[in-house]
C-alpha atoms as a printed R data frame, in Angstrom:
    type eleno elety resid chain resno      x      y       z
1   ATOM     1    CA   MET     A     1  0.000  0.000   0.000
2   ATOM     2    CA   ARG     A     2  1.352  3.415  -0.907
3   ATOM     3    CA   SER     A     3  1.126  6.254   1.591
4   ATOM     4    CA   PHE     A     4  0.510  9.888   0.712
5   ATOM     5    CA   ALA     A     5  1.254 13.059   2.660
6   ATOM     6    CA   ARG     A     6 -1.707 14.527   4.266
7   ATOM     7    CA   PRO     A     7 -2.938 17.733   2.569
8   ATOM     8    CA   SER     A     8 -2.362 19.826   5.694
9   ATOM     9    CA   LEU     A     9  1.253 18.628   6.094
10  ATOM    10    CA   LEU     A    10  1.988 19.213   2.405
11  ATOM    11    CA   ALA     A    11  0.641 22.756   2.610
12  ATOM    12    CA   ALA     A    12  2.838 23.505   5.643
13  ATOM    13    CA   LEU     A    13  5.966 22.284   3.874
14  ATOM    14    CA   MET     A    14  5.213 24.437   0.842
15  ATOM    15    CA   ALA     A    15  4.686 27.482   3.059
16  ATOM    16    CA   LEU     A    16  8.050 26.992   4.743
17  ATOM    17    CA   ALA     A    17  9.765 26.739   1.389
18  ATOM    18    CA   ALA     A    18  8.137 29.967   0.266
19  ATOM    19    CA   CYS     A    19  9.620 31.836   3.296
20  ATOM    20    CA   GLY     A    20 13.256 31.146   2.283
21  ATOM    21    CA   PRO     A    21 15.332 33.613   0.255
22  ATOM    22    CA   ALA     A    22 14.714 33.650  -3.439
23  ATOM    23    CA   THR     A    23 17.512 32.081  -5.438
24  ATOM    24    CA   ARG     A    24 18.364 32.083  -9.089
25  ATOM    25    CA   ALA     A    25 20.943 30.386 -11.213
26  ATOM    26    CA   PRO     A    26 23.824 32.659 -12.278
27  ATOM    27    CA   ALA     A    27 23.647 33.900 -15.863
28  ATOM    28    CA   PRO     A    28 26.233 32.567 -18.321
29  ATOM    29    CA   GLY     A    29 29.631 34.164 -17.529
30  ATOM    30    CA   GLU     A    30 28.434 35.566 -14.193
31  ATOM    31    CA   PRO     A    31 30.485 34.436 -11.120
32  ATOM    32    CA   PRO     A    32 28.556 32.578  -8.468
33  ATOM    33    CA   ALA     A    33 27.310 34.571  -5.507
34  ATOM    34    CA   PRO     A    34 29.695 34.537  -2.545
35  ATOM    35    CA   VAL     A    35 28.896 32.273   0.336
36  ATOM    36    CA   LEU     A    36 29.145 33.961   3.735
37  ATOM    37    CA   ALA     A    37 30.502 31.636   6.371
38  ATOM    38    CA   GLY     A    38 29.567 33.948   9.232
39  ATOM    39    CA   PRO     A    39 30.032 37.521  10.541
40  ATOM    40    CA   VAL     A    40 33.245 39.259   9.417
41  ATOM    41    CA   ALA     A    41 35.490 40.366  12.296
42  ATOM    42    CA   PRO     A    42 36.522 44.061  12.224
43  ATOM    43    CA   MET     A    43 40.101 44.875  11.285
44  ATOM    44    CA   VAL     A    44 42.172 45.573  14.424
45  ATOM    45    CA   PRO     A    45 45.403 47.563  13.937
46  ATOM    46    CA   PRO     A    46 48.479 45.799  15.278
47  ATOM    47    CA   ALA     A    47 49.871 46.992  18.589
48  ATOM    48    CA   PRO     A    48 52.877 49.303  18.242
49  ATOM    49    CA   ALA     A    49 56.154 47.464  18.451
50  ATOM    50    CA   THR     A    50 58.232 47.953  21.580
51  ATOM    51    CA   PRO     A    51 61.336 49.887  20.504
52  ATOM    52    CA   ASP     A    52 64.722 48.255  20.918
53  ATOM    53    CA   VAL     A    53 66.520 50.791  23.089
54  ATOM    54    CA   SER     A    54 69.765 48.883  23.576
55  ATOM    55    CA   ALA     A    55 71.437 50.940  20.835
56  ATOM    56    CA   PHE     A    56 70.199 54.167  22.470
57  ATOM    57    CA   GLU     A    57 71.743 53.195  25.795
58  ATOM    58    CA   ALA     A    58 75.053 52.429  24.094
59  ATOM    59    CA   GLU     A    59 75.020 55.849  22.411
60  ATOM    60    CA   ALA     A    60 74.194 57.625  25.665
61  ATOM    61    CA   ARG     A    61 76.981 55.890  27.547
62  ATOM    62    CA   LEU     A    62 79.444 57.008  24.869
63  ATOM    63    CA   LEU     A    63 78.303 60.634  25.075
64  ATOM    64    CA   VAL     A    64 78.732 60.986  28.845
65  ATOM    65    CA   PRO     A    65 82.557 60.641  29.120
66  ATOM    66    CA   SER     A    66 83.300 63.285  26.500
67  ATOM    67    CA   PHE     A    67 80.870 65.743  28.095
68  ATOM    68    CA   ALA     A    68 82.162 65.053  31.613
69  ATOM    69    CA   GLY     A    69 85.788 65.185  30.508
70  ATOM    70    CA   GLU     A    70 85.527 68.593  28.849
71  ATOM    71    CA   LEU     A    71 83.588 70.018  31.786
72  ATOM    72    CA   LEU     A    72 86.126 68.760  34.312
73  ATOM    73    CA   ALA     A    73 89.077 70.019  32.248
74  ATOM    74    CA   THR     A    74 87.485 73.476  32.006
75  ATOM    75    CA   VAL     A    75 86.924 73.709  35.758
76  ATOM    76    CA   GLN     A    76 90.429 72.473  36.597
77  ATOM    77    CA   GLN     A    77 92.014 74.945  34.184
78  ATOM    78    CA   ALA     A    78 90.084 77.827  35.744
79  ATOM    79    CA   MET     A    79 90.970 76.605  39.243
80  ATOM    80    CA   THR     A    80 94.662 76.574  38.376
81  ATOM    81    CA   ALA     A    81 94.475 80.036  36.814
82  ATOM    82    CA   GLY     A    82 92.348 81.861  39.365
83  ATOM    83    CA   GLY     A    83 91.274 79.647  42.260
84  ATOM    84    CA   PRO     A    84 87.795 78.473  43.320
85  ATOM    85    CA   VAL     A    85 85.954 81.684  42.467
86  ATOM    86    CA   ALA     A    86 87.321 81.590  38.932
87  ATOM    87    CA   ALA     A    87 86.388 77.905  38.691
88  ATOM    88    CA   MET     A    88 82.852 78.684  39.811
89  ATOM    89    CA   ALA     A    89 82.581 81.471  37.247
90  ATOM    90    CA   ALA     A    90 83.902 79.169  34.517
91  ATOM    91    CA   CYS     A    91 81.363 76.521  35.473
92  ATOM    92    CA   GLN     A    92 78.569 79.098  35.366
93  ATOM    93    CA   VAL     A    93 79.519 80.394  31.920
94  ATOM    94    CA   ALA     A    94 81.110 77.405  30.231
95  ATOM    95    CA   ALA     A    95 78.930 74.497  31.421
96  ATOM    96    CA   PRO     A    96 75.843 75.433  29.336
97  ATOM    97    CA   ALA     A    97 78.004 75.956  26.237
98  ATOM    98    CA   ILE     A    98 79.748 72.607  26.776
99  ATOM    99    CA   ALA     A    99 76.391 70.857  27.177
100 ATOM   100    CA   SER     A   100 75.188 72.490  23.963
101 ATOM   101    CA   ARG     A   101 78.266 71.308  22.054
102 ATOM   102    CA   HIS     A   102 77.762 67.752  23.215
103 ATOM   103    CA   SER     A   103 74.031 67.776  22.472
104 ATOM   104    CA   ARG     A   104 74.475 66.339  19.010
105 ATOM   105    CA   GLN     A   105 71.173 65.696  17.268
106 ATOM   106    CA   PRO     A   106 69.016 63.920  18.209
107 ATOM   107    CA   TRP     A   107 70.509 63.951  21.726
108 ATOM   108    CA   ARG     A   108 70.158 66.597  24.426
109 ATOM   109    CA   VAL     A   109 72.768 66.432  27.177
110 ATOM   110    CA   GLY     A   110 72.786 68.092  30.580
111 ATOM   111    CA   ARG     A   111 73.182 67.727  34.342
112 ATOM   112    CA   THR     A   112 70.721 67.777  37.193
113 ATOM   113    CA   ALA     A   113 70.583 67.113  40.945
114 ATOM   114    CA   LEU     A   114 68.247 67.112  43.886
115 ATOM   115    CA   ARG     A   115 70.260 70.024  45.334
116 ATOM   116    CA   VAL     A   116 71.015 72.460  42.529
117 ATOM   117    CA   ARG     A   117 72.999 75.654  42.273
118 ATOM   118    CA   ASN     A   118 71.624 76.860  38.949
119 ATOM   119    CA   PRO     A   119 67.799 76.732  38.901
120 ATOM   120    CA   ALA     A   120 67.953 75.942  35.173
121 ATOM   121    CA   ASN     A   121 69.340 72.515  36.123
122 ATOM   122    CA   ALA     A   122 66.427 71.589  38.402
123 ATOM   123    CA   PRO     A   123 65.099 68.066  37.732
124 ATOM   124    CA   ASP     A   124 61.751 67.343  36.170
125 ATOM   125    CA   ALA     A   125 59.423 64.731  37.683
126 ATOM   126    CA   TRP     A   126 61.087 61.739  36.008
127 ATOM   127    CA   GLU     A   127 64.611 62.944  36.816
128 ATOM   128    CA   ARG     A   128 63.654 63.541  40.429
129 ATOM   129    CA   GLU     A   129 62.305 59.997  40.707
130 ATOM   130    CA   VAL     A   130 65.474 58.500  39.231
131 ATOM   131    CA   LEU     A   131 67.685 60.611  41.504
132 ATOM   132    CA   ALA     A   132 65.677 59.392  44.496
133 ATOM   133    CA   ARG     A   133 66.351 55.807  43.385
134 ATOM   134    CA   PHE     A   134 70.049 56.605  43.123
135 ATOM   135    CA   VAL     A   135 70.034 57.998  46.678
136 ATOM   136    CA   VAL     A   136 68.491 54.790  48.010
137 ATOM   137    CA   ALA     A   137 70.872 52.575  46.034
138 ATOM   138    CA   ALA     A   138 73.908 54.572  47.195
139 ATOM   139    CA   ALA     A   139 72.746 54.357  50.809
140 ATOM   140    CA   GLN     A   140 72.547 50.585  50.404
141 ATOM   141    CA   GLY     A   141 76.160 50.484  49.250
142 ATOM   142    CA   ALA     A   142 75.850 50.445  45.466
143 ATOM   143    CA   PRO     A   143 78.916 51.999  43.759
144 ATOM   144    CA   LEU     A   144 78.031 55.327  42.187
145 ATOM   145    CA   SER     A   145 79.873 54.294  39.032
146 ATOM   146    CA   GLU     A   146 77.234 51.610  38.502
147 ATOM   147    CA   LEU     A   147 74.175 53.828  39.002
148 ATOM   148    CA   ARG     A   148 72.561 54.420  35.629
149 ATOM   149    CA   LEU     A   149 69.070 54.062  34.235
150 ATOM   150    CA   GLY     A   150 67.506 54.268  30.782
151 ATOM   151    CA   GLU     A   151 63.758 54.247  30.081
152 ATOM   152    CA   VAL     A   152 61.242 55.159  27.405
153 ATOM   153    CA   VAL     A   153 59.204 58.098  28.691
154 ATOM   154    CA   ALA     A   154 56.455 59.826  26.682
155 ATOM   155    CA   GLY     A   155 57.920 59.063  23.273
156 ATOM   156    CA   GLU     A   156 61.529 59.694  24.304
157 ATOM   157    CA   TYR     A   157 64.431 57.552  25.384
158 ATOM   158    CA   ARG     A   158 65.856 59.040  28.578
159 ATOM   159    CA   TYR     A   159 69.066 58.099  30.325
160 ATOM   160    CA   MET     A   160 70.664 59.145  33.601
161 ATOM   161    CA   GLN     A   161 74.074 58.330  35.088
162 ATOM   162    CA   ALA     A   162 75.189 59.251  38.591
163 ATOM   163    CA   ILE     A   163 77.866 61.880  39.281
164 ATOM   164    CA   ALA     A   164 80.107 61.382  42.299
165 ATOM   165    CA   THR     A   165 81.543 64.370  44.155
166 ATOM   166    CA   GLY     A   166 85.207 64.554  43.169
167 ATOM   167    CA   GLU     A   167 88.145 66.380  44.673
168 ATOM   168    CA   PRO     A   168 87.881 69.379  42.292
169 ATOM   169    CA   CYS     A   169 84.228 69.823  43.306
170 ATOM   170    CA   LEU     A   170 84.890 70.341  47.011
171 ATOM   171    CA   ALA     A   171 86.250 73.898  46.758
172 ATOM   172    CA   CYS     A   172 82.825 75.114  45.580
173 ATOM   173    CA   HIS     A   173 80.471 72.346  46.745
174 ATOM   174    CA   GLY     A   174 82.177 70.991  49.865
175 ATOM   175    CA   GLN     A   175 81.447 71.322  53.555
176 ATOM   176    CA   THR     A   176 84.032 74.041  54.227
177 ATOM   177    CA   LEU     A   177 84.144 76.935  51.762
178 ATOM   178    CA   ALA     A   178 86.582 79.817  51.671
179 ATOM   179    CA   ALA     A   179 85.177 83.250  52.452
180 ATOM   180    CA   PRO     A   180 85.547 84.543  48.843
181 ATOM   181    CA   VAL     A   181 83.579 81.513  47.578
182 ATOM   182    CA   GLN     A   182 80.807 82.104  50.096
183 ATOM   183    CA   ALA     A   183 80.612 85.759  49.079
184 ATOM   184    CA   ALA     A   184 80.472 84.854  45.385
185 ATOM   185    CA   LEU     A   185 77.716 82.337  46.052
186 ATOM   186    CA   ARG     A   186 75.641 84.877  47.959
187 ATOM   187    CA   GLN     A   187 75.980 87.297  45.072
188 ATOM   188    CA   GLN     A   188 75.538 84.965  42.098
189 ATOM   189    CA   TYR     A   189 73.366 82.188  43.551
190 ATOM   190    CA   PRO     A   190 71.410 83.464  46.554
191 ATOM   191    CA   GLY     A   191 69.219 80.345  46.485
192 ATOM   192    CA   ASP     A   192 72.129 77.910  46.227
193 ATOM   193    CA   ALA     A   193 71.495 74.450  47.704
194 ATOM   194    CA   ALA     A   194 74.579 72.682  46.322
195 ATOM   195    CA   THR     A   195 77.043 72.800  49.215
196 ATOM   196    CA   GLY     A   196 77.888 70.495  52.090
197 ATOM   197    CA   PHE     A   197 79.043 67.539  49.999
198 ATOM   198    CA   ALA     A   198 81.842 65.186  50.982
199 ATOM   199    CA   LEU     A   199 84.220 63.356  48.700
200 ATOM   200    CA   GLY     A   200 82.411 60.464  47.015
201 ATOM   201    CA   ASP     A   201 78.887 61.701  47.776
202 ATOM   202    CA   LEU     A   202 76.204 61.512  45.111
203 ATOM   203    CA   ARG     A   203 76.378 64.989  43.595
204 ATOM   204    CA   GLY     A   204 73.751 64.556  40.877
205 ATOM   205    CA   ALA     A   205 73.505 62.924  37.475
206 ATOM   206    CA   PHE     A   206 74.108 63.396  33.801
207 ATOM   207    CA   THR     A   207 70.781 63.424  31.999
208 ATOM   208    CA   LEU     A   208 70.293 62.665  28.306
209 ATOM   209    CA   ARG     A   209 67.225 62.392  26.123
210 ATOM   210    CA   ARG     A   210 66.219 61.835  22.498
211 ATOM   211    CA   ARG     A   211 63.060 61.187  20.490
212 ATOM   212    CA   LEU     A   212 62.400 57.585  19.536
213 ATOM   213    CA   GLU     A   213 61.897 58.366  15.835
């Protein structure tokens, strides 16, 4: 015996077929319609690559000795020629020019400290934080010659290296100053905070910076 679909069931199946999307065969030469496998994910830009700053640190470490050497030679020459007051005057006039000469593009070179003589050398927020770390490390016995730090900060590579108080520094930055030096300081730097250091103390730091591009 053959069985036949009931009229009501057949009508329901035809109605469901009529609800589907209309399809047609592609015309001759027309490519078939694309088949969508699912929702297309939005394009996400790749995260910026972390810059390799090892070369920047190597450059910075090469710039420091030449800057420090010329500055020290200038101060010692003035000290020999005219004593501590002349050395202080030479440091006041010559140090900015020396820093400018050694600030070869794209680098900017300078000095800073927590206790400054020239207000133009006052540290910014990042420099102050690094100097505070150096103070802690020095108090824990770390050699000042090993205190250095390089970081990427706001699109720049920044580098700092500690400065120890040397023998030539004591005549103008030490704990016992000659009367002419004290008078010159009162006249030229009434807000001076850079005295009272002993040999080997953390005096400050060289500070260098450059754009990452």
